N, C-alpha and C positions, 0 to 999 in steps of 0.2 A: 590420726593425722592423714593416713592414707585415704580414708573415706572422704575427708575434707578436700584433699587434693584432687581426687577423682571427680567429686561433685563439681568443684570449681572448673576443672578441665571440660566436663560435659556441658556446663552452662556457657562457657566461653565458645565452645564448638558450635552450640546451638545459636548463639548470638552472631557469630561470624557467618554461619550458613544463612541465617535470616537476612543479614545485610547483603550477602552475595546474590540473593534472589531478587534481581532488579525487575521492575515492570517492563513488559515487552508488548509490542503490538501482537495481537492474536492473528497471525498470518494464516490464511486458509487457502485451499485449492479452489479453483473455479467450481469443481463438482461439489465441494463442501458448501460453498456459498449458495449454489442452486438449491440444495436441500434446506439450508438455514432460511432462505427466502420464503419457503412455504410456511414456516412458523412465524417469522418476524421479518417483513420486508424492510430493507434499508438501502441507502445508497451504497455503492461499491467504489473502493479506491484500489486500483491495480497498479502496482509498481512494476513496470516493464524494464528489465535490466539484462545485462550479460555478465558473464564471469570475468571478462577481460576489461570491463569498463571502470576506469578510475573514478569518475564522478559518481557512478552507481555505488561503489564501495564507500565513498565519502558520505553519501546520503545514509547508508546503513549505519555508519559510525557516528555521524554528527547530527543528522536530522531525525531519523527514526528511533533515536534514543532519548529525545526530549520528552520529559515526563508529561508535560501539558499536552503535547501532540499525541502521545501514547494514550492518555486517558480519553481525549476527545475522539480519536479514531475508534478505540475499542467500544466506546459508548454509542457512537452515531453511525459508524460505517462497518461494512465487512471489508477486510483488507486482504489483498491477494498479491503474492510475489509471483511474477511470471518471467521465467528465464526465456528470453526471446530466441534462444538457440537450443532449447531443450529438445531431446529426441523423442520424448514420450507423447503419445496422442492425448489430446484434451477434448472432452465433450463440452460444448458450450451451446446452449439453446437447441439441444437435440442434434447438433451437427458435430462430427468428429474432425478435429484439426490436427495436422501432423507437421513434422519437419522433414519433408522428403529428401532434402539435400544434406541432411546431417551425416557426417562421417565420423564414426567412433575412433578412428585412428588419427584424426586431425587435431592439432593443437591451435589455440587462438580462435579466431572467428570461424563459426561453423554452421552455415546455413541459417535461414530465418524461419521460425515457426509460423505456420499459416495463421494462427490466432493473432500473432503480433501484426501480421499484414492486415487481418480483418479490422483491427483497431487503428489501422493507418499509422503505425509507429514507424518513424524514419530516423530516430536518433535515440540515444540512451544517455541517461535514464529518461523515461517518459512515464508520467502518471496519467492513467486513463480513469475518468470518472464515469460511472454508470448510475442510472437512476434505479428506483425500486423495481422497475420492470426489466432491468438488465439492458436498457437501451443506452447507447453512448451519449453522454452529455458533451464531453470534450476530452481531448488529450493535450497534455501540457508537457513539453520537453525541457530538459536541462536540470542541472543541479539546483535544488531548492533548499534554503534554510528553513527551520521550523516556522519563523515568522512569515515567510513567503507562502508556506502551505496553509497557515492559519486562515488567511483571508479567503483562499480558495475553498478550503474545507467548510468553513462557516457559510460562505455564499451558497455553495451547492446544497448544503444541508438546510439552511434557514431561509433562503430567499428564492433560489432558482425553482422554477416550476415549468412543466411542459405547457402550461396554460398561458405563459408569457409568449406573445407572438414572436416568432423567430427574428423578425426584423427589429424587435425592441430589446432583445436579450443583451446586446452589446451596451446599449445606453443604461440599462438597469445595472449591469456589471460596473460600468464606468462610474456611475453615481455611488454605488456601494463601496467600490474600491477607494474612491477619493475621500470618502468620509469615514472609512474603517479605521478604528484604533485597536491595534493588537494588544494582547495581554501576555503573550508568550515571550 
């Protein structure tokens, strides 16, 4: 009887552990993406956030937990979380970016990382999209639901190309967006 109870307990523990391991976006650092790009080039999605930003926390809880979004991002993009107020230096395209005004004793807002400025981020959250050459496609600010990200992720992955003349990109986007039917 004890053996049966122990076996049952172990099986239940394994089952609960398996269910508890939810799918997650494979967040990477910029440096890890740079290395990964050498083996398999992909577009990059950078979630630029701050620790005090309420909508940023809502996106982590409500948007980046959507299973369809997780699967799509993990399959088609490299994903980066960039704390716009982080103190650590970051090497991007051979240049080191820092947060020179970071104060470790300060609470709340705390300087702006130079890499965030490079991406022209002025509000949080902002998602920055990079192409396979690590060139900026665009930056899109504000809280987004999974369905709002679906259209952008699929456009930049499936339709967008640097070969589209810059003065035509908006019309290509407008047409795609107006006919897009989401599935998430």
